[in-house]
N, C-alpha and C positions, 0 to 999 in steps of 0.2 A: 478699507480706508474710508473715513467719513469726511464729508465736505461741509462748508460753513453753514448750511441750513440746519444742521443738527442742533437741537436745543439743549441737550444735556448729556454728559458722560460722567461716570463715577469719578474718573480722574482723567480729564482731557489733556492730551498732549498736542499742542499746536506746532506744526513743523512747517517752516517757511523756506521755500526752495531758492536756489541761486538764480541769477539772471540767465535767461535763455532756457531754463528747465521748466518743470511743471510738477504737479502733485505726485506724479509717478516716481519722482526721485526718491520718495520716502516709502515706497512699497515694502522694501525689506525691513525698514524700521518698524512698520506696522506689524509685521510678523514677529519681530523681536519683542515688541511690547505685548503681543498676545501671549508669548511664552512667559513674560514677566509677571503676568497677572496672578493673583493669589486669592485666598478666601476672603481677604479684607480689602483688596484693591483690584479694580479692573481698569485697564488703560484703553482709551479710545483715541486713535489718531485722527486729528482734524488737519487737513492739508489744503488751506486756501491757496489759490493761484493769484499771481500778480497781474496788473495791467500789462497788456501786450501778449498775454497767453490767449489762445483761441477761445477758451471758455469764458474769458472776461472781456476781451476786446480792448481796443486802444484807449488811452487816456482821452478824456473829453476835449482837452485843448481849451477849456474855458479860462484858464489862467496858467501861470507857470507851475509846473509840477513840483511837488515837494515830497520828502520822505513821510511826512505826516499824512499826505493823501494816500500813499501806499499802505501805511499802517492802520488807516481807518477801518479797514475790513477786519483786521486782527483785533482791534480794540472792541469792535462790535461783538465779535465772538466771545471775547473775555467777559463782556458785560452780560451776555446771555447765560453764562454758566452759574450754577448754584454754589460752586466752590472755586478754589483757585486752580489755575492751569499751569502746566509745564510748557515753557516756551523753548523751541529749538529753531536755530537758523543757521544757514550756510551762506557765506559770502554776502550777496545783496540781502538775502533773507535774514542774515545776522544783523545787518544794519537796521532792517525793518523791525526785527525782534527787540533790539535795544530801544528804538523809538516807542514801540508799543509798551514796553516795560516802564519807561519813564512816564507814560501817560496813565498807566494803571498798575502802579507798583504793588498795591494791596491785593490785586487779583492774580498775582503770579507767585507760584510756589517754588519754581526753579527756572534757571536759564541755562541752556547749553548752546554755545556758539562755536562754529567751525570757521575759522579765519573770516570773521565779520569784516566787511569792507566799509568800515566807518572812516572814510577818507578825510572827513572834516578834522579828525584828530591829527592827522599828518600835517594838515595846513596850520594847525596851532602849535606845532612843535618847534618851529623856527629851524635853526641850522641842524638840529638833531634829526629831523624828518625831511629835510630839503630834497635830498636825492630821491627818496622814495615818493615824495609828493610829485616831483618832476616826472618820474616814471609813470605815475597814474595819469597825470595831465597829458602825457604823450600818447598813451594808448587811447584815452578818451578822445583826444583830438583826431587821431587816425581813424577811429571808428566813426566819429561824427562826419568827418570829411567824406568818407565812403558813402554814408547815408545821404548827405546833401548832394553828392555827385550822381546818385542813383545806382552806385555800384554796391548793391546790398550784399551780394555774394562775397565781394572782396572785403566789405566791412565785417561780415560775420566770420570770415576766414581769419582776419587779423585778430579779432576778439578771442576766438577759440584758441588760436595758436599761442596767444599771450598767456592765457590762464592754464592751458593744458600742455603746452610745450610744442615746439616746432614740429609740424607734420601731423598734429592731432586732427586738424580739419580734414586732411586727405584720408585719414583712417575712418572717418565717420561714414555711416551708411547714407546713401543718397536721400532717403526719406528724412533722416535727421538733419542733413544739410539743408534740405528744403524748408523744414520747420524753423531752423535758425535763421534762414534768409528772410522768412516772413516776419520773424520776431525782431530782427536787429534794428528797425527804426526806433524801438523802445530803448535801446542801449544808451543813447546820449542822454535821455531823461534820467535813467538810473544813475549814470555817472554824475550828472549835475546835481541831483537830489542828495547824493552821498557827500559830494564835495562841499555843497553850500548848506548842509544841515546846520542850523544855528545853535544847536546845543553845545554849551561850553564843556570842556573836559571835566571841570569841577562838579558838574551836575550829576555825574555817574556815582559820586560818593553817596548819593541818596538811595542808590539801589543796594540795599542790604539784603539781597536775595542770594541764596546759594547759587553760584555761577561756575560752570565749567567752560573754560576757553580751550579750544583745541587748535593746533596748527599742524600741518604736515612737516615732516623732516625736511622736505625740499620746497617749502613755502616760498612764493615770490617775496622779494624784499618788502614791498609795502604792507602786505597782509601779515607777514612775519612780525614787523615792528608793531603793528596795531595789536596783534594777539599778545605780544609780550608786554605791551603797555597797559592793557585793560586791567590785569590783576592789581596794578599799582593804583588804579583809579576806583575800583569797585571793592569795598571792604570784605565781601564774602566770596571773592573770585579766586580760582586757581587755574593754572595752565598745565596742560599735558601736550606732549609731542607724539604724533602718530608715526611710527617708524616707516620709512620708505615711501610715505605718501607725499603728494603735492597738494595744490590748492583744491583739486577735485577729489580729495580723499573720501567724502561721503559716497561717491560713486565707485571710485577705483579700489577703495579699501573699505567697502561698506560693512563687512562683518566686524572689523575692529572698531570702526567709528560708532556703529549702532550699539555694540556691546558697551562702549564707554558711555554713550547717552543713557542707555538703560540702567547701568550701574548708578549713575549720578541721580537719575530720577528715583530709583529705589531707595538710595541712601537718604534723599530728602524726604521721602514718604515714611521711612522707617519709624521715626518717633511717633507719628500719628497712628501707624499700625499697632505699635506696642501699647498705646493707650486704649485701642479698641479691643485688645485681648482680655 
């Protein structure tokens, strides 16, 4: 797995992790991409981490945090490549990927999103997305209240149990609980950046990039609605459902999710490969 200081890859795949995770989320994807390589295409995984991760550190606090601030690192990586990149994002990483694609549409060959948490779309749906938006506001408020009160462990527990199901926090290893407790002060910034992202829904029509949107069969209502809406907004997007998976499908159902990502990337590269023959 390569990190963002790499200058060039034959066919770079930038994979953006969900809130509270890190680059290691995509380790198995890297192995899948290694197997996907051919005589005419070699894939290199680039997995930058977000603010709040130990490798990056906290947001500077110099101004209100935005999705553009998080996407800036990804945009830099795109700008350093000689060719186009494939963008992959899960949850918060999906929201960041969308922002980066909007900033550098001509530098992106394909997009794969697993339940991107583009909550600003819910805000703009009116009555159609009102219940789902209220649900996100509630978990965002509960998480922020825990952080402000100093109950970081409680905030992390609420966050994990919402996205992974009741009891998920208790099932985590103590070391993972400790990591998430360190990270959780970043969670309110992620929620705020996603909710207040200023991009209008109409802007996504400009992304004429082959896009695969995935959701789990048991997706939470907010990300289910977002995933089902994006193909109506993006001209070259399609939706698939991962059987038996929930919001954390890239981790709990990694083989199926990674195989779908690899197929999408290979299909997008196929015309270029045929021309090279």
